[in-house]
N, C-alpha and C positions, 0 to 999 in steps of 0.2 A: 731902453734898453737895449743894451747891447745882442744881437745873434744866436742862439749857442751851438756849441760844434763840440759831437766826439769823435777821436782819434781812434782806433782803435787798430795799434802796431805794436810786434814785439822787439822792435828792434830799438834801441832808446835813439839813436843818432838819427834814424828816419824818423819817428814819432816827436821831437825835437822838431826839422824842417817842416813838418808838415803843419802843428802845430804856428809856429813862426808864420805860414806864408797864412795860416788861417786868423790870425790874429793882426795880424796886417790889411786882412780885411775888414778887419772890427768883429771878428769873433769872437765873444767868449768859449777857452777852451777846457776841456773834459778830458783824460787820455784813461786809455783800457788796453792793459796788455795781453789779456786773453779771452776768450769767448761767450764764457759764459757770466765775470766779472762786467764784459760789454752788455749782452742781454739790459743784466742791471742799472746799469749806470746807467744806456738808455732810459728802461723802466724811468729811470728817479728823477730825472734832468732835462726828460722832453725835447730833444737837440732838434733844431731844422734842419743840421745838417751834419751825417758820418760819415765816416773814410773809412773803411773798412780791407784791411789786407785777408789775404784767403787761409793760409799757409800761417795759423796762430796757434798757442797751446790751448788744449781742452777743446771746444769745439771748433771746429774751421770754420770759417767768414762766411760760407755760403749757408751753413745751418742758423747761423750768425742772422743770416737775413730774414732767414725765412723766421726764426722765431720772433725778431720784433717787428715784423710784420703786422702779424699778428694785434701789435695793440699801438704801432706807430706808422706814420705817414712822413719819417724824418727822409730826404734825399738823401742816399747813399752815392760815396765812387767809391769803386773799389781799386786800392792803389796795388796792385800784385805784382809779381817775375813770374805770376803763371801768364802767358803770353800763346802759346801754343792756339792752332787752331780751332773754336769751340768754346773754350777758357768765357772770353767776355760773353755770349747764350746763353754760358752757365749760368753766370754771374745775373744777367738781369734777367731772366726764369726761375733766381730765385728769392727776387724783390730787390736791385739792385739797380741806379736809374742810368751809371756810366762807367768806364772802367777807364781806368789810366796801368798802362806797364812801368814797373820799375829797371832800369832803374830811369826817374821824372826830371822833368826839366821846370822848377818852383815857378819859373813863369805859365808852365802850361795847366799846371794847378789850379794858380791864379786865376787866371782866365775864366776857367767851367766854373770858378766860385762866385768871381765877378759876376757873369753873367745869369747866376739862376736868383729868382726874382725872391723880394726880401726875406718873404715865409716861407720857404723852401718849396718843401714836394709840395704841390695841390691835390688833395683827394679832390675828384671827380664831383664829385655831391657839394662840394664847397668850394669851385672856383669859380658858380657864376654860371646864371643860366640863358644872359644877354646871350644873344647871336647878331652877328656882323656880317656882312654879306660886300662884296664887288663884285659884279661880271660872272664869271664862275668859283670866284673863290667864299669862301665861306668858313665862318672861327668860332666855333659857339664852345661850350663848359666839357664837349667829351673829348675834343681836339680841332681838327678842320676837315672840309671838304672838300677838292681838287677836283675838277668839272665832274663832279659827279661819286667822285670816287673817298669813299675818308681813308684819312692819313693820318700821322699820330709825332708831330715834330715834336722836337725837344723843350722845354721850358721858356728856351732863350728866342726859339724858332718863334715859338708861337706866342710871346710876348713881340717882337718883332711884329707879324706877320696883322696883330691885332690891331696895332698902330697903326700903321699901313690903310689896311682896309679901312678903318674908320673916316683917311683922309684919304681919301682914291683924286688921285690925279695932283694929290697939293704936297712941298716939297715936305720932308721930313728929316730933320738934322741927322746925322750921326752923332754928336753929339745928343743930340736928344735919346735918343733912344739908347745911350751907353748909360745914361740917367734911370731911363723905363730901367732896363735890366737891375742896375745897383738896386733900383728897389729906393726903400726911406734910410739908407745908412749913407751917414757923411753928402747933402748932396751939398757940404759948402763948397767941396771945391771941382773941379773941373777933370772928364774923366781923364782917366791912363791912355796908354798904349793899349795894354794889352785890352783892357775893359772895350776898346773901339776895334780894337781883333777883333773880341767877342760879338762884335755887331757884324764887321765882317765876315765872319764865320756864317753866323744864321745868316746874311743876305742868300750869299753865295750856296747856300743849302736848300733855301728856300727857291732861289733860282732856279736850280737843277730837281726842287720838285714838280714846280711850274711847267718848266718842260719835261718830264718826263709823262704828264698828265696832259700834253696837250692843250694846257692853259689860254684862256682868249685875255689871260691878262700876263702883264711880267710887271716887274721891277727896274727903276731905271734908276741909274747913279744920276748926279748933277752936279758936275763941278766934283766931282770925287768929296763933298760932305755934305751932301743929301742924297737922301731918295727918294724915289714916287713911285706909287703903285698905279698903272697904266692899260687902258688895253694898247694888245697888238696890231 
């Protein structure tokens, strides 16, 4: 069964563009053009992913996010023309997971979507309690700890870090990581460029986190095709 997404956008051309991108990623897409309809639609179809504009008729997107967080763990990507300082922070405070400014390139949205686990946003209590560790890096159901400091990687970073920690010192192909981020959607095809770029982005962010924390571990690139977690 295809994962479900809801697009909340009052401009039909933008709604259509987002729908096309999500359908190309394997989603069954439903759409709403105002805030109150969006809340009821999300309650009814229980989507794994929701894209949400801020400036929509009725209640705005921030209020939509607050209301649906009372009953849904759908992964929320805000797509908004509001790109002033603080806009993304307000969206995350309301319950959003990511923020993409308008105008946006379809490939940027596609890269974010393909980086999500198949089940979308996983509630902490449902994400499993198994903890894996290597050197001073630990990944568990609540996020990760690097050099004893709690961090909150995004879903793609968490999945990549867990995979590398599970295979310390061993090469993990970039294509395998891309398939991991894809989840169980269409494993019949090789990862595309956007999926591989999503892995590279996650690895780059993880390297920055490891460096900032002064970790005793680092991520090596092997011939540009694999990664491995090794001691510094």
